[in-house]
N, C-alpha and C positions, 0 to 999 in steps of 0.2 A: 504494500500500500504506500509506503514511504517513497519508493522508487517512482511510482505512478504520479504522486503529488510533485516530486522534484522534477520529473520530466515535463509535467504540465506547466509548472512555474518557469522552467527553462524555455519552453516554446513560447509562452506568453511574453516573457521578457524579450525574446528575439523579435516577435511580431511588433511589440510596442516600439522597440528601437528601430526597426525597419521602417515603420510608418511615421516616425517622428520627422519634423521639419526643422531646418535651421536657415539662418540668413547671415550673410557677411556683408560688410560695407568696407570698401577699400578706396579711399580718396586718392591714393597714389603719392601724396606729398602733404606736408604741413603748410598750410596757407596762412599768412599773416599780412595785415595791412593791404588787403586787396578787396575789390568789389567783385561780386559774382557776375554782374552784367545784367542787362535788361531783357535778355532772351534766354530761353531754355530749349534744348533739343534732346530728344529721346530716341534711342533705338533699342528694340527688344527682340529676343529670340528665346526659344525653348530648346534645350539640348537633351536628347534621349540617350541613355546608356553611355554617355560620354563619347558617342560615335557620330551621331547625326543631329544636325541643327535645323530647326524649322525655317530659318531664314538664310542658311548658308553663311557666307562671309559678309552679309549685309548688316551685321550688328557690331559696328566699330565706331571709333571716334569720328571719322570722316562722315559716316552716314548720319550719326546723331547731330553733328553740326549742320549738315545739309537739311535735315528735317526741321531744325529750328531757325534756319536762315542766318546762321552765325558765321561771320567772317573771321573774328578774333576770339579765340577760346581763352577764357580766364580760369576755368576750374572744370575738372573732370571727376565724375563719380561713377564707380562700378558697383552694382548690387547683384549678388547671386542668391537666389532662394532655392534651396534643395528640398525636394519632395520624395517620398517613398525611399528613404534611406540613400538619397543621392542618385537614384536611377533617372530622375527627371530634374533638370536644373533650369530655372528661369533666369536668364542673364539680361541685365539692363545696363545700358551705357547712357549716362545723362551728362550733358555738357552745358555750361553756363558761359555767356559772353555777349558780345555785341556784334 
């Protein structure tokens, strides 16, 4: 009976850990004494199994700047949200500038 309970708890812990989600924010650098700018541009994609992206190579700094009509980039922000234990990742590139 103890083995069955321990097995069940082990499987339950694995399932909970696999389905948990996490988020990271990496601004790339420390910014002081600067303005973010009057415009914001965003490019997003979803990455499956670390192999395939829903937008291909279209989720980069250049595409985000184009989407916001930004000619001069002041600040860049990358956000990754992982789902299903990292099997699916939503990657967002956000740029600020003028």
